[in-house]
N, CA, C and O atoms as a printed pandas DataFrame, in Angstrom:
     atom_number atom_name residue_name chain_id  residue_number  x_coord  y_coord  z_coord
0              1         N          UNK        A               1  -18.339    8.068   13.497
1              2        CA          UNK        A               1  -17.256    7.440   14.209
2              3         C          UNK        A               1  -15.934    7.828   13.552
3              4         O          UNK        A               1  -15.811    7.849   12.327
4              5         N          UNK        A               2  -14.958    8.132   14.390
5              6        CA          UNK        A               2  -13.618    8.456   13.898
6              7         C          UNK        A               2  -12.647    7.381   14.373
7              8         O          UNK        A               2  -12.795    6.832   15.465
8              9         N          UNK        A               3  -11.679    7.098   13.561
9             10        CA          UNK        A               3  -10.609    6.189   13.963
10            11         C          UNK        A               3   -9.463    7.044   14.475
11            12         O          UNK        A               3   -9.116    8.059   13.871
12            13         N          UNK        A               4   -8.885    6.635   15.578
13            14        CA          UNK        A               4   -7.759    7.355   16.147
14            15         C          UNK        A               4   -6.584    6.426   16.350
15            16         O          UNK        A               4   -6.692    5.210   16.192
16            17         N          UNK        A               5   -5.457    7.024   16.704
17            18        CA          UNK        A               5   -4.285    6.217   17.022
18            19         C          UNK        A               5   -3.434    6.941   18.048
19            20         O          UNK        A               5   -3.381    8.170   18.097
20            21         N          UNK        A               6   -2.773    6.140   18.862
21            22        CA          UNK        A               6   -1.782    6.631   19.816
22            23         C          UNK        A               6   -0.517    5.868   19.485
23            24         O          UNK        A               6   -0.351    4.714   19.881
24            25         N          UNK        A               7    0.385    6.529   18.748
25            26        CA          UNK        A               7    1.528    5.796   18.210
26            27         C          UNK        A               7    1.020    4.801   17.184
27            28         O          UNK        A               7    0.347    5.187   16.229
28            29         N          UNK        A               8    1.334    3.524   17.369
29            30        CA          UNK        A               8    0.909    2.498   16.415
30            31         C          UNK        A               8   -0.323    1.725   16.876
31            32         O          UNK        A               8   -0.673    0.716   16.263
32            33         N          UNK        A               9   -0.991    2.173   17.942
33            34        CA          UNK        A               9   -2.173    1.490   18.468
34            35         C          UNK        A               9   -3.419    2.235   18.000
35            36         O          UNK        A               9   -3.576    3.423   18.283
36            37         N          UNK        A              10   -4.306    1.540   17.284
37            38        CA          UNK        A              10   -5.530    2.147   16.761
38            39         C          UNK        A              10   -6.697    1.934   17.707
39            40         O          UNK        A              10   -6.744    0.957   18.454
40            41         N          UNK        A              11   -7.645    2.874   17.662
41            42        CA          UNK        A              11   -8.878    2.774   18.438
42            43         C          UNK        A              11   -9.964    3.521   17.687
43            44         O          UNK        A              11   -9.692    4.171   16.678
44            45         N          UNK        A              12  -11.182    3.430   18.172
45            46        CA          UNK        A              12  -12.298    4.132   17.554
46            47         C          UNK        A              12  -12.888    5.125   18.537
47            48         O          UNK        A              12  -12.872    4.897   19.747
48            49         N          UNK        A              13  -13.408    6.228   18.016
49            50        CA          UNK        A              13  -14.059    7.244   18.833
50            51         C          UNK        A              13  -15.466    7.435   18.268
51            52         O          UNK        A              13  -15.657    8.227   17.346
52            53         N          UNK        A              14  -16.461    6.711   18.815
53            54        CA          UNK        A              14  -17.832    6.891   18.342
54            55         C          UNK        A              14  -18.314    8.317   18.616
55            56         O          UNK        A              14  -17.919    8.931   19.607
56            57         N          UNK        A              15  -19.162    8.834   17.741
57            58        CA          UNK        A              15  -19.664   10.199   17.896
58            59         C          UNK        A              15  -20.335   10.410   19.250
59            60         O          UNK        A              15  -20.304   11.511   19.801
60            61         N          UNK        A              16  -20.940    9.354   19.778
61            62        CA          UNK        A              16  -21.640    9.489   21.054
62            63         C          UNK        A              16  -20.680    9.590   22.231
63            64         O          UNK        A              16  -21.089    9.958   23.332
64            65         N          UNK        A              17  -19.417    9.270   22.015
65            66        CA          UNK        A              17  -18.443    9.357   23.102
66            67         C          UNK        A              17  -17.706   10.687   22.999
67            68         O          UNK        A              17  -18.007   11.600   23.768
68            69         N          UNK        A              18  -16.766   10.832   22.090
69            70        CA          UNK        A              18  -16.217   12.136   21.800
70            71         C          UNK        A              18  -14.864   12.475   22.376
71            72         O          UNK        A              18  -14.203   11.664   23.025
72            73         N          UNK        A              19  -14.475   13.728   22.108
73            74        CA          UNK        A              19  -13.164   14.264   22.459
74            75         C          UNK        A              19  -13.372   15.631   23.092
75            76         O          UNK        A              19  -14.197   16.414   22.622
76            77         N          UNK        A              20  -12.633   15.921   24.150
77            78        CA          UNK        A              20  -12.638   17.261   24.731
78            79         C          UNK        A              20  -11.220   17.594   25.159
79            80         O          UNK        A              20  -10.382   16.704   25.306
80            81         N          UNK        A              21  -10.954   18.868   25.359
81            82        CA          UNK        A              21   -9.608   19.281   25.736
82            83         C          UNK        A              21   -9.635   20.446   26.696
83            84         O          UNK        A              21  -10.686   21.019   26.981
84            85         N          UNK        A              22   -8.456   20.785   27.190
85            86        CA          UNK        A              22   -8.349   21.896   28.130
86            87         C          UNK        A              22   -6.967   22.524   27.998
87            88         O          UNK        A              22   -5.953   21.830   27.911
88            89         N          UNK        A              23   -6.952   23.854   27.985
89            90        CA          UNK        A              23   -5.711   24.618   28.002
90            91         C          UNK        A              23   -5.724   25.472   29.259
91            92         O          UNK        A              23   -6.776   25.967   29.664
92            93         N          UNK        A              24   -4.570   25.647   29.876
93            94        CA          UNK        A              24   -4.475   26.497   31.058
94            95         C          UNK        A              24   -3.587   27.698   30.780
95            96         O          UNK        A              24   -2.578   27.588   30.084
96            97         N          UNK        A              25   -3.969   28.843   31.327
97            98        CA          UNK        A              25   -3.206   30.078   31.187
98            99         C          UNK        A              25   -3.025   30.681   32.574
99           100         O          UNK        A              25   -3.746   31.608   32.943
100          101         N          UNK        A              26   -2.070   30.166   33.346
101          102        CA          UNK        A              26   -1.964   30.564   34.750
102          103         C          UNK        A              26   -1.364   31.962   34.959
103          104         O          UNK        A              26   -0.461   32.395   34.243
104          105         N          UNK        A              27   -1.902   32.635   35.960
105          106        CA          UNK        A              27   -1.419   33.934   36.416
106          107         C          UNK        A              27   -1.268   33.883   37.931
107          108         O          UNK        A              27   -1.866   33.034   38.593
108          109         N          UNK        A              28   -0.476   34.784   38.469
109          110        CA          UNK        A              28   -0.432   34.993   39.917
110          111         C          UNK        A              28   -0.751   36.458   40.164
111          112         O          UNK        A              28   -0.474   37.324   39.334
112          113         N          UNK        A              29   -1.344   36.715   41.336
113          114        CA          UNK        A              29   -1.605   38.095   41.730
114          115         C          UNK        A              29   -0.400   38.624   42.486
115          116         O          UNK        A              29    0.097   37.986   43.414
116          117         N          UNK        A              30    0.062   39.788   42.081
117          118        CA          UNK        A              30    1.186   40.435   42.745
118          119         C          UNK        A              30    0.628   41.627   43.504
119          120         O          UNK        A              30    0.069   42.549   42.910
120          121         N          UNK        A              31    0.783   41.601   44.823
121          122        CA          UNK        A              31    0.255   42.690   45.650
122          123         C          UNK        A              31    1.050   43.968   45.425
123          124         O          UNK        A              31    2.259   43.938   45.199
124          125         N          UNK        A              32    0.342   45.087   45.490
125          126        CA          UNK        A              32    0.974   46.404   45.401
126          127         C          UNK        A              32    0.741   47.124   46.719
127          128         O          UNK        A              32   -0.181   46.797   47.466
128          129         N          UNK        A              33    1.578   48.098   46.992
129          130        CA          UNK        A              33    1.427   48.874   48.222
130          131         C          UNK        A              33    0.106   49.624   48.202
131          132         O          UNK        A              33   -0.580   49.695   49.222
132          133         N          UNK        A              34   -0.257   50.182   47.063
133          134        CA          UNK        A              34   -1.546   50.857   46.960
134          135         C          UNK        A              34   -2.187   50.479   45.631
135          136         O          UNK        A              34   -1.489   50.277   44.637
136          137         N          UNK        A              35   -3.477   50.387   45.612
137          138        CA          UNK        A              35   -4.185   50.058   44.388
138          139         C          UNK        A              35   -4.455   48.563   44.263
139          140         O          UNK        A              35   -4.212   47.780   45.181
140          141         N          UNK        A              36   -4.955   48.210   43.117
141          142        CA          UNK        A              36   -5.304   46.821   42.856
142          143         C          UNK        A              36   -4.054   45.979   42.620
143          144         O          UNK        A              36   -3.038   46.488   42.148
144          145         N          UNK        A              37   -4.129   44.694   42.948
145          146        CA          UNK        A              37   -2.998   43.810   42.646
146          147         C          UNK        A              37   -2.808   43.703   41.131
147          148         O          UNK        A              37   -3.751   43.885   40.361
148          149         N          UNK        A              38   -1.617   43.414   40.732
149          150        CA          UNK        A              38   -1.307   43.215   39.314
150          151         C          UNK        A              38   -1.275   41.720   39.022
151          152         O          UNK        A              38   -1.045   40.904   39.915
152          153         N          UNK        A              39   -1.504   41.383   37.779
153          154        CA          UNK        A              39   -1.400   39.989   37.355
154          155         C          UNK        A              39   -0.076   39.781   36.641
155          156         O          UNK        A              39    0.373   40.626   35.867
156          157         N          UNK        A              40    0.536   38.644   36.916
157          158        CA          UNK        A              40    1.788   38.302   36.250
158          159         C          UNK        A              40    1.638   36.915   35.638
159          160         O          UNK        A              40    1.204   35.972   36.299
160          161         N          UNK        A              41    2.001   36.812   34.378
161          162        CA          UNK        A              41    1.957   35.520   33.690
162          163         C          UNK        A              41    3.075   34.646   34.245
163          164         O          UNK        A              41    4.221   35.086   34.343
164          165         N          UNK        A              42    2.744   33.404   34.611
165          166        CA          UNK        A              42    3.758   32.509   35.171
166          167         C          UNK        A              42    4.163   31.404   34.202
167          168         O          UNK        A              42    4.992   30.562   34.547
168          169         N          UNK        A              43    3.610   31.390   33.033
169          170        CA          UNK        A              43    3.960   30.357   32.067
170          171         C          UNK        A              43    2.717   29.669   31.555
171          172         O          UNK        A              43    1.594   30.065   31.868
172          173         N          UNK        A              44    2.925   28.658   30.783
173          174        CA          UNK        A              44    1.803   27.918   30.218
174          175         C          UNK        A              44    1.698   26.549   30.864
175          176         O          UNK        A              44    2.701   25.942   31.237
176          177         N          UNK        A              45    0.474   26.078   30.988
177          178        CA          UNK        A              45    0.251   24.705   31.423
178          179         C          UNK        A              45    0.257   23.812   30.189
179          180         O          UNK        A              45    0.024   24.273   29.072
180          181         N          UNK        A              46    0.521   22.557   30.403
181          182        CA          UNK        A              46    0.451   21.602   29.302
182          183         C          UNK        A              46   -1.007   21.364   28.938
183          184         O          UNK        A              46   -1.871   21.304   29.813
184          185         N          UNK        A              47   -1.273   21.229   27.662
185          186        CA          UNK        A              47   -2.631   20.956   27.200
186          187         C          UNK        A              47   -3.019   19.531   27.571
187          188         O          UNK        A              47   -2.172   18.640   27.639
188          189         N          UNK        A              48   -4.303   19.329   27.807
189          190        CA          UNK        A              48   -4.823   17.989   28.053
190          191         C          UNK        A              48   -5.917   17.700   27.026
191          192         O          UNK        A              48   -6.624   18.603   26.578
192          193         N          UNK        A              49   -6.038   16.447   26.672
193          194        CA          UNK        A              49   -7.103   15.991   25.782
194          195         C          UNK        A              49   -7.741   14.784   26.441
195          196         O          UNK        A              49   -7.051   13.835   26.814
196          197         N          UNK        A              50   -9.067   14.820   26.585
197          198        CA          UNK        A              50   -9.785   13.665   27.120
198          199         C          UNK        A              50  -10.554   13.021   25.974
199          200         O          UNK        A              50  -11.297   13.687   25.253
200          201         N          UNK        A              51  -10.364   11.723   25.822
201          202        CA          UNK        A              51  -11.011   10.990   24.737
202          203         C          UNK        A              51  -11.786    9.829   25.333
203          204         O          UNK        A              51  -11.264    9.066   26.146
204          205         N          UNK        A              52  -13.031    9.707   24.921
205          206        CA          UNK        A              52  -13.819    8.524   25.257
206          207         C          UNK        A              52  -13.759    7.640   24.025
207          208         O          UNK        A              52  -14.331    7.960   22.984
208          209         N          UNK        A              53  -13.058    6.528   24.160
209          210        CA          UNK        A              53  -12.805    5.679   23.004
210          211         C          UNK        A              53  -13.298    4.259   23.248
211          212         O          UNK        A              53  -13.698    3.901   24.355
212          213         N          UNK        A              54  -13.259    3.464   22.187
213          214        CA          UNK        A              54  -13.832    2.117   22.245
214          215         C          UNK        A              54  -12.973    1.142   21.453
215          216         O          UNK        A              54  -12.467    1.452   20.375
216          217         N          UNK        A              55  -12.826   -0.045   22.026
217          218        CA          UNK        A              55  -12.249   -1.188   21.318
218          219         C          UNK        A              55  -13.399   -2.160   21.103
219          220         O          UNK        A              55  -13.990   -2.643   22.069
220          221         N          UNK        A              56  -13.726   -2.455   19.836
221          222        CA          UNK        A              56  -14.906   -3.252   19.531
222          223         C          UNK        A              56  -14.720   -3.980   18.210
223          224         O          UNK        A              56  -14.096   -3.463   17.284
224          225         N          UNK        A              57  -15.271   -5.192   18.133
225          226        CA          UNK        A              57  -15.244   -5.938   16.876
226          227         C          UNK        A              57  -16.060   -5.244   15.796
227          228         O          UNK        A              57  -15.842   -5.491   14.610
228          229         N          UNK        A              58  -16.983   -4.390   16.175
229          230        CA          UNK        A              58  -17.867   -3.737   15.213
230          231         C          UNK        A              58  -17.146   -2.754   14.303
231          232         O          UNK        A              58  -17.661   -2.419   13.236
232          233         N          UNK        A              59  -15.972   -2.286   14.696
233          234        CA          UNK        A              59  -15.287   -1.235   13.938
234          235         C          UNK        A              59  -13.860   -1.631   13.597
235          236         O          UNK        A              59  -12.913   -0.933   13.959
236          237         N          UNK        A              60  -13.708   -2.747   12.905
237          238        CA          UNK        A              60  -12.411   -3.153   12.336
238          239         C          UNK        A              60  -11.327   -3.446   13.365
239          240         O          UNK        A              60  -10.145   -3.397   13.025
240          241         N          UNK        A              61  -11.681   -3.744   14.593
241          242        CA          UNK        A              61  -10.699   -4.189   15.582
242          243         C          UNK        A              61  -11.057   -5.635   15.885
243          244         O          UNK        A              61  -11.942   -5.889   16.703
244          245         N          UNK        A              62  -10.378   -6.604   15.233
245          246        CA          UNK        A              62  -10.795   -8.002   15.303
246          247         C          UNK        A              62  -10.778   -8.591   16.708
247          248         O          UNK        A              62  -11.576   -9.478   17.009
248          249         N          UNK        A              63   -9.898   -8.125   17.563
249          250        CA          UNK        A              63   -9.819   -8.652   18.923
250          251         C          UNK        A              63   -9.753   -7.478   19.894
251          252         O          UNK        A              63   -8.670   -6.951   20.151
252          253         N          UNK        A              64  -10.907   -7.060   20.442
253          254        CA          UNK        A              64  -10.931   -5.891   21.320
254          255         C          UNK        A              64  -10.005   -6.015   22.530
255          256         O          UNK        A              64   -9.370   -5.036   22.925
256          257         N          UNK        A              65   -9.922   -7.201   23.116
257          258        CA          UNK        A              65   -9.063   -7.369   24.291
258          259         C          UNK        A              65   -7.598   -7.161   23.924
259          260         O          UNK        A              65   -6.856   -6.521   24.669
260          261         N          UNK        A              66   -7.177   -7.699   22.775
261          262        CA          UNK        A              66   -5.792   -7.510   22.329
262          263         C          UNK        A              66   -5.522   -6.039   22.018
263          264         O          UNK        A              66   -4.447   -5.526   22.328
264          265         N          UNK        A              67   -6.496   -5.359   21.404
265          266        CA          UNK        A              67   -6.344   -3.928   21.133
266          267         C          UNK        A              67   -6.184   -3.134   22.417
267          268         O          UNK        A              67   -5.327   -2.255   22.514
268          269         N          UNK        A              68   -7.023   -3.451   23.409
269          270        CA          UNK        A              68   -6.920   -2.769   24.704
270          271         C          UNK        A              68   -5.587   -3.082   25.373
271          272         O          UNK        A              68   -4.946   -2.189   25.928
272          273         N          UNK        A              69   -5.166   -4.347   25.325
273          274        CA          UNK        A              69   -3.882   -4.732   25.931
274          275         C          UNK        A              69   -2.719   -3.972   25.294
275          276         O          UNK        A              69   -1.814   -3.526   26.000
276          277         N          UNK        A              70   -2.735   -3.818   23.966
277          278        CA          UNK        A              70   -1.687   -3.047   23.285
278          279         C          UNK        A              70   -1.714   -1.581   23.712
279          280         O          UNK        A              70   -0.667   -0.955   23.876
280          281         N          UNK        A              71   -2.914   -1.042   23.889
281          282        CA          UNK        A              71   -3.057    0.342   24.346
282          283         C          UNK        A              71   -2.496    0.495   25.758
283          284         O          UNK        A              71   -1.824    1.480   26.062
284          285         N          UNK        A              72   -2.775   -0.486   26.617
285          286        CA          UNK        A              72   -2.268   -0.465   27.990
286          287         C          UNK        A              72   -0.742   -0.563   28.016
287          288         O          UNK        A              72   -0.091    0.086   28.835
288          289         N          UNK        A              73   -0.177   -1.366   27.131
289          290        CA          UNK        A              73    1.287   -1.460   27.024
290          291         C          UNK        A              73    1.864   -0.107   26.609
291          292         O          UNK        A              73    2.872    0.339   27.157
292          293         N          UNK        A              74    1.217    0.546   25.636
293          294        CA          UNK        A              74    1.678    1.871   25.199
294          295         C          UNK        A              74    1.591    2.880   26.338
295          296         O          UNK        A              74    2.485    3.712   26.499
296          297         N          UNK        A              75    0.522    2.812   27.129
297          298        CA          UNK        A              75    0.374    3.724   28.272
298          299         C          UNK        A              75    1.441    3.460   29.317
299          300         O          UNK        A              75    2.015    4.397   29.873
300          301         N          UNK        A              76    1.710    2.195   29.588
301          302        CA          UNK        A              76    2.688    1.818   30.613
302          303         C          UNK        A              76    4.111    2.212   30.236
303          304         O          UNK        A              76    4.958    2.384   31.111
304          305         N          UNK        A              77    4.378    2.355   28.944
305          306        CA          UNK        A              77    5.719    2.751   28.495
306          307         C          UNK        A              77    6.046    4.183   28.910
307          308         O          UNK        A              77    7.216    4.551   29.011
308          309         N          UNK        A              78    5.019    4.985   29.147
309          310        CA          UNK        A              78    5.177    6.379   29.587
310          311         C          UNK        A              78    6.056    7.190   28.645
311          312         O          UNK        A              78    6.788    8.085   29.070
312          313         N          UNK        A              79    5.974    6.867   27.373
313          314        CA          UNK        A              79    6.746    7.577   26.352
314          315         C          UNK        A              79    5.785    8.385   25.482
315          316         O          UNK        A              79    4.687    7.916   25.181
316          317         N          UNK        A              80    6.180    9.585   25.075
317          318        CA          UNK        A              80    5.314   10.382   24.202
318          319         C          UNK        A              80    5.095    9.690   22.862
319          320         O          UNK        A              80    6.013    9.109   22.283
320          321         N          UNK        A              81    3.863    9.768   22.391
321          322        CA          UNK        A              81    3.501    9.203   21.090
322          323         C          UNK        A              81    2.586   10.185   20.377
323          324         O          UNK        A              81    1.944   11.031   20.999
324          325         N          UNK        A              82    2.545   10.053   19.073
325          326        CA          UNK        A              82    1.690   10.912   18.257
326          327         C          UNK        A              82    0.230   10.550   18.504
327          328         O          UNK        A              82   -0.136    9.377   18.432
328          329         N          UNK        A              83   -0.612   11.551   18.798
329          330        CA          UNK        A              83   -2.041   11.340   19.010
330          331         C          UNK        A              83   -2.796   11.866   17.798
331          332         O          UNK        A              83   -2.696   13.046   17.462
332          333         N          UNK        A              84   -3.553   10.988   17.141
333          334        CA          UNK        A              84   -4.365   11.337   15.978
334          335         C          UNK        A              84   -5.788   10.864   16.223
335          336         O          UNK        A              84   -6.012    9.758   16.714
336          337         N          UNK        A              85   -6.746   11.715   15.876
337          338        CA          UNK        A              85   -8.155   11.322   15.950
338          339         C          UNK        A              85   -8.822   11.827   14.683
339          340         O          UNK        A              85   -8.871   13.030   14.426
340          341         N          UNK        A              86   -9.329   10.896   13.901
341          342        CA          UNK        A              86   -9.865   11.260   12.596
342          343         C          UNK        A              86   -8.756   11.872   11.761
343          344         O          UNK        A              86   -7.683   11.283   11.625
344          345         N          UNK        A              87   -9.002   13.049   11.201
345          346        CA          UNK        A              87   -7.985   13.737   10.400
346          347         C          UNK        A              87   -7.182   14.736   11.230
347          348         O          UNK        A              87   -6.296   15.407   10.701
348          349         N          UNK        A              88   -7.480   14.840   12.512
349          350        CA          UNK        A              88   -6.812   15.804   13.392
350          351         C          UNK        A              88   -5.579   15.186   14.042
351          352         O          UNK        A              88   -5.656   14.113   14.640
352          353         N          UNK        A              89   -4.443   15.869   13.923
353          354        CA          UNK        A              89   -3.217   15.462   14.603
354          355         C          UNK        A              89   -2.995   16.415   15.762
355          356         O          UNK        A              89   -2.934   17.629   15.567
356          357         N          UNK        A              90   -2.875   15.879   16.963
357          358        CA          UNK        A              90   -2.750   16.713   18.159
358          359         C          UNK        A              90   -1.300   16.939   18.567
359          360         O          UNK        A              90   -1.018   17.900   19.284
360          361         N          UNK        A              91   -0.384   16.102   18.142
361          362        CA          UNK        A              91    1.015   16.226   18.534
362          363         C          UNK        A              91    1.410   15.093   19.464
363          364         O          UNK        A              91    0.752   14.053   19.508
364          365         N          UNK        A              92    2.491   15.303   20.208
365          366        CA          UNK        A              92    3.003   14.268   21.109
366          367         C          UNK        A              92    2.330   14.364   22.471
367          368         O          UNK        A              92    2.290   15.426   23.093
368          369         N          UNK        A              93    1.801   13.226   22.918
369          370        CA          UNK        A              93    1.109   13.153   24.203
370          371         C          UNK        A              93    1.526   11.888   24.940
371          372         O          UNK        A              93    2.004   10.923   24.343
372          373         N          UNK        A              94    1.334   11.919   26.245
373          374        CA          UNK        A              94    1.458   10.725   27.079
374          375         C          UNK        A              94    0.091   10.473   27.702
375          376         O          UNK        A              94   -0.748   11.371   27.757
376          377         N          UNK        A              95   -0.126    9.255   28.169
377          378        CA          UNK        A              95   -1.382    8.934   28.841
378          379         C          UNK        A              95   -1.205    9.202   30.326
379          380         O          UNK        A              95   -0.343    8.619   30.984
380          381         N          UNK        A              96   -2.040   10.094   30.838
381          382        CA          UNK        A              96   -1.979   10.461   32.252
382          383         C          UNK        A              96   -2.905    9.585   33.097
383          384         O          UNK        A              96   -2.565    9.218   34.221
384          385         N          UNK        A              97   -4.073    9.255   32.551
385          386        CA          UNK        A              97   -5.050    8.452   33.293
386          387         C          UNK        A              97   -5.884    7.657   32.300
387          388         O          UNK        A              97   -6.228    8.142   31.222
388          389         N          UNK        A              98   -6.201    6.426   32.686
389          390        CA          UNK        A              98   -6.990    5.533   31.833
390          391         C          UNK        A              98   -8.039    4.832   32.689
391          392         O          UNK        A              98   -7.712    4.126   33.642
392          393         N          UNK        A              99   -9.301    5.039   32.334
393          394        CA          UNK        A              99  -10.409    4.320   32.975
394          395         C          UNK        A              99  -11.066    3.463   31.896
395          396         O          UNK        A              99  -11.277    3.927   30.775
396          397         N          UNK        A             100  -11.389    2.212   32.233
397          398        CA          UNK        A             100  -11.961    1.311   31.233
398          399         C          UNK        A             100  -13.131    0.538   31.827
399          400         O          UNK        A             100  -13.266    0.399   33.042
400          401         N          UNK        A             101  -13.974    0.036   30.919
401          402        CA          UNK        A             101  -15.138   -0.756   31.317
402          403         C          UNK        A             101  -15.493   -1.699   30.172
403          404         O          UNK        A             101  -15.612   -1.275   29.022
404          405         N          UNK        A             102  -15.658   -2.973   30.492
405          406        CA          UNK        A             102  -16.156   -3.934   29.507
406          407         C          UNK        A             102  -17.672   -3.769   29.486
407          408         O          UNK        A             102  -18.342   -4.031   30.485
408          409         N          UNK        A             103  -18.212   -3.334   28.348
409          410        CA          UNK        A             103  -19.646   -3.054   28.264
410          411         C          UNK        A             103  -20.426   -4.137   27.529
411          412         O          UNK        A             103  -21.657   -4.131   27.526
412          413         N          UNK        A             104  -19.700   -5.072   26.902
413          414        CA          UNK        A             104  -20.366   -6.185   26.229
414          415         C          UNK        A             104  -19.393   -7.352   26.185
415          416         O          UNK        A             104  -18.217   -7.184   25.863
416          417         N          UNK        A             105  -19.903   -8.556   26.518
417          418        CA          UNK        A             105  -19.031   -9.732   26.487
418          419         C          UNK        A             105  -19.791  -10.957   26.008
419          420         O          UNK        A             105  -21.022  -10.983   26.000
420          421         N          UNK        A             106  -19.034  -11.971   25.609
421          422        CA          UNK        A             106  -19.620  -13.228   25.153
422          423         C          UNK        A             106  -20.057  -14.051   26.360
423          424         O          UNK        A             106  -19.756  -13.710   27.504
424          425         N          UNK        A             107  -20.772  -15.143   26.084
425          426        CA          UNK        A             107  -21.177  -16.061   27.157
426          427         C          UNK        A             107  -19.972  -16.709   27.827
427          428         O          UNK        A             107  -20.060  -17.157   28.970
428          429         N          UNK        A             108  -18.850  -16.759   27.119
429          430        CA          UNK        A             108  -17.626  -17.342   27.679
430          431         C          UNK        A             108  -16.810  -16.319   28.473
431          432         O          UNK        A             108  -15.783  -16.665   29.058
432          433         N          UNK        A             109  -17.259  -15.070   28.496
433          434        CA          UNK        A             109  -16.563  -14.036   29.259
434          435         C          UNK        A             109  -15.525  -13.256   28.480
435          436         O          UNK        A             109  -14.761  -12.490   29.066
436          437         N          UNK        A             110  -15.484  -13.439   27.158
437          438        CA          UNK        A             110  -14.545  -12.673   26.335
438          439         C          UNK        A             110  -15.127  -11.292   26.047
439          440         O          UNK        A             110  -16.319  -11.162   25.771
440          441         N          UNK        A             111  -14.294  -10.275   26.113
441          442        CA          UNK        A             111  -14.743   -8.904   25.872
442          443         C          UNK        A             111  -15.063   -8.689   24.400
443          444         O          UNK        A             111  -14.255   -9.013   23.530
444          445         N          UNK        A             112  -16.242   -8.143   24.122
445          446        CA          UNK        A             112  -16.616   -7.748   22.766
446          447         C          UNK        A             112  -16.484   -6.239   22.584
447          448         O          UNK        A             112  -16.129   -5.768   21.504
448          449         N          UNK        A             113  -16.774   -5.481   23.648
449          450        CA          UNK        A             113  -16.683   -4.020   23.611
450          451         C          UNK        A             113  -16.026   -3.544   24.900
451          452         O          UNK        A             113  -16.467   -3.888   25.996
452          453         N          UNK        A             114  -14.971   -2.751   24.760
453          454        CA          UNK        A             114  -14.305   -2.141   25.911
454          455         C          UNK        A             114  -14.322   -0.634   25.687
455          456         O          UNK        A             114  -13.706   -0.135   24.745
456          457         N          UNK        A             115  -15.027    0.090   26.555
457          458        CA          UNK        A             115  -15.074    1.547   26.497
458          459         C          UNK        A             115  -14.057    2.116   27.472
459          460         O          UNK        A             115  -13.910    1.618   28.588
460          461         N          UNK        A             116  -13.363    3.154   27.052
461          462        CA          UNK        A             116  -12.315    3.767   27.875
462          463         C          UNK        A             116  -12.490    5.283   27.897
463          464         O          UNK        A             116  -12.961    5.883   26.930
464          465         N          UNK        A             117  -12.109    5.878   29.000
465          466        CA          UNK        A             117  -11.937    7.325   29.088
466          467         C          UNK        A             117  -10.464    7.550   29.367
467          468         O          UNK        A             117   -9.934    7.082   30.375
468          469         N          UNK        A             118   -9.807    8.270   28.469
469          470        CA          UNK        A             118   -8.357    8.444   28.554
470          471         C          UNK        A             118   -8.036    9.930   28.644
471          472         O          UNK        A             118   -8.523   10.730   27.844
472          473         N          UNK        A             119   -7.214   10.292   29.622
473          474        CA          UNK        A             119   -6.700   11.651   29.728
474          475         C          UNK        A             119   -5.282   11.654   29.178
475          476         O          UNK        A             119   -4.389   11.004   29.721
476          477         N          UNK        A             120   -5.090   12.388   28.103
477          478        CA          UNK        A             120   -3.772   12.548   27.496
478          479         C          UNK        A             120   -3.180   13.876   27.956
479          480         O          UNK        A             120   -3.902   14.864   28.086
480          481         N          UNK        A             121   -1.881   13.905   28.201
481          482        CA          UNK        A             121   -1.172   15.111   28.622
482          483         C          UNK        A             121   -0.125   15.447   27.566
483          484         O          UNK        A             121    0.668   14.595   27.164
484          485         N          UNK        A             122   -0.135   16.699   27.126
485          486        CA          UNK        A             122    0.805   17.155   26.101
486          487         C          UNK        A             122    2.240   16.953   26.566
487          488         O          UNK        A             122    2.571   17.204   27.725
488          489         N          UNK        A             123    3.073   16.502   25.660
489          490        CA          UNK        A             123    4.489   16.303   25.965
490          491         C          UNK        A             123    5.293   17.433   25.334
491          492         O          UNK        A             123    5.078   17.768   24.169
492          493         N          UNK        A             124    6.197   18.011   26.075
493          494        CA          UNK        A             124    7.025   19.116   25.554
494          495         C          UNK        A             124    8.320   18.599   25.013
495          496         O          UNK        A             124    9.144   19.377   24.533
């Protein structure tokens, strides 16, 4: 398990969930009068990082719901923040998409474990 942070909000990334990313290298085809079309570089796409993360009492987050709420506030701010996972620093990112699910709760309905899939978009 790795501990991560988005700005000042901490979360955990269990090994079974993980991190993935994507880089784009876009080209366009330029037609020629004769012969094969040529490729022209049109620029770079912003990098994306997808993280499956967890807010849980099991990993030093005393109140998973409060941790998730703070993460949601950070996402709603739509401001770039430093993304760190374990010892890896990814740079400044914003949250593009957030999917969440309460996977464990108390008999009173309080969340014990909240799993999220978050798409981060690189900020320039």
